[in-house]
C-alpha positions in Angstrom: 29.9 -38.0 14.0 31.2 -34.4 13.6 29.9 -31.3 16.2 28.4 -30.0 12.9 26.3 -33.5 12.3 25.2 -33.4 15.5 23.8 -29.8 15.6 20.1 -29.5 15.2 19.2 -28.1 12.1 16.0 -26.8 13.8 17.6 -24.9 16.3 16.5 -21.6 16.6 19.8 -20.2 16.8 20.8 -21.9 13.3 18.0 -20.2 11.7 18.5 -17.6 9.1 14.7 -16.2 9.4 15.7 -15.6 13.4 18.8 -13.9 12.4 17.3 -11.9 10.1 14.4 -11.2 12.0 16.1 -10.0 15.5 18.7 -8.2 13.4 15.8 -5.9 11.7 14.0 -5.1 14.9 17.5 -4.4 16.5 18.9 -1.9 13.6 15.0 -0.4 13.3 15.3 0.5 16.8 18.5 2.3 15.9 16.7 4.1 13.2 13.9 5.5 14.9 14.9 8.1 17.7 17.0 9.3 14.5 14.2 9.6 12.0 11.9 11.0 14.7 13.2 14.4 14.5 12.6 14.7 10.4 9.0 13.5 11.2 9.5 10.0 9.1 9.0 6.3 10.2 11.6 4.0 8.6 9.4 3.0 5.8 8.6 6.2 4.9 12.4 7.0 5.3 13.0 4.2 2.8 10.2 6.2 -0.1 12.4 9.3 0.5 15.9 7.6 -0.2 14.0 6.4 -3.9 12.9 9.6 -4.3 16.1 11.5 -3.4 18.1 8.8 -5.6 15.7 9.9 -8.4 16.2 13.8 -8.1 19.5 12.9 -8.0 19.7 11.3 -11.0 17.3 13.6 -12.8 19.7 16.6 -11.8 18.5 18.0 -9.9 15.2 18.3 -12.1 11.6 18.2 -10.5 10.7 14.9 -12.6 8.2 12.8 -10.9 8.0 8.9 -10.3 5.4 6.7 -10.7 4.1 4.6 -7.7 4.4 1.3 -9.5 8.0 2.6 -10.4 8.7 3.1 -6.0 7.0 0.2 -5.3 9.4 -1.8 -7.6 12.3 -0.2 -6.3 11.2 -0.9 -2.6 9.9 -4.5 -3.4 6.8 -3.5 -1.5 3.0 -3.8 -3.3 1.5 -0.8 -4.3 -1.5 -0.9 -1.7 1.3 -1.2 1.2 2.6 1.9 0.0 -0.3 4.3 -0.8 -0.8 5.1 2.9 2.8 6.4 3.1 2.6 8.2 0.2 -0.7 10.5 1.7 1.4 11.0 5.0 4.4 12.2 3.0 1.9 14.4 1.1 0.5 15.3 4.8 3.6 16.0 6.2 4.5 18.4 2.7 7.6 16.1 1.3 6.0 14.9 -1.7 2.9 15.6 -4.2 1.2 13.5 -6.1 -0.3 13.6 -9.1 -2.4 11.7 -11.8 -0.4 10.8 -14.9 -1.9 12.9 -17.7 -0.7 10.4 -20.2 -2.3 7.1 -18.0 -5.2 7.7 -15.6 -4.6 4.8 -13.5 -0.7 5.8 -12.5 0.1 8.2 -9.7 2.8 10.1 -10.2 4.8 11.4 -7.2 7.5 14.1 -6.6 9.4 15.8 -4.1 8.1 19.0 -2.9 11.0 22.1 -2.0 10.8 20.8 1.8 11.3 16.9 0.4 14.4 18.2 -1.1 15.1 19.9 2.1 15.0 17.1 4.1 17.7 15.3 2.5 20.4 17.9 3.6 18.9 16.8 7.4 19.3 13.0 6.4 22.1 13.3 5.6 23.1 13.1 9.4 21.6 9.3 9.7 23.9 7.0 7.7 26.8 7.9 9.9 24.9 8.2 13.3 23.9 4.7 12.3 27.5 3.5 11.9 28.1 5.0 15.2 25.8 4.0 16.9 26.1 0.0 15.5 30.1 0.0 16.6 30.7 -1.8 13.2 33.0 -1.0 11.0 32.0 0.4 7.6 33.5 -2.3 5.3 31.6 -5.0 7.1 28.6 -3.3 7.0 29.1 -2.7 3.3 30.1 -6.6 3.0 26.8 -7.1 5.1 24.9 -5.5 2.4 26.8 -7.3 -0.4 25.8 -10.8 1.1 22.0 -9.5 2.1 21.9 -8.3 -1.8 22.7 -11.5 -2.9 20.6 -13.5 -0.4 17.7 -10.9 -1.1 18.0 -11.7 -5.4 18.5 -15.6 -4.4 15.3 -15.8 -2.3 13.4 -13.5 -5.3 14.6 -15.9 -7.9 13.3 -18.8 -6.0 10.1 -17.3 -5.5 9.5 -16.9 -9.1 10.7 -20.7 -9.7 
């Protein structure tokens, strides 16, 4: 019998879910002190990243993004997103308005302070890489693999 065949399939250290969970906690712990001076939590940072991407794609124009589109982009529920958006609005980084064409829809856009915050946030990715001490190519490969796993998991849930 081979070593692999003898391995316990329920051993904690063999579980992908365990590796993902502990890695998630460890990596988020690295982000926390980096985001603190910006006044952001990690979930709020993800929202800002989505808004900065949209702003950049719109060539710096102040075009709104719907709450539904942000939720889809971040793969989260709109109900989970709403409190984060309220907090980001209270911080002065975004504004929320009802969509004129569809009052059930809320549009979000960056304020000048939200646009300016991006410049300060540019220091975060290199600081994370430095603190992790992992080669950039290895992190890019990990990102690729995790994206594939996420797509496969999403596909499996739809089946």
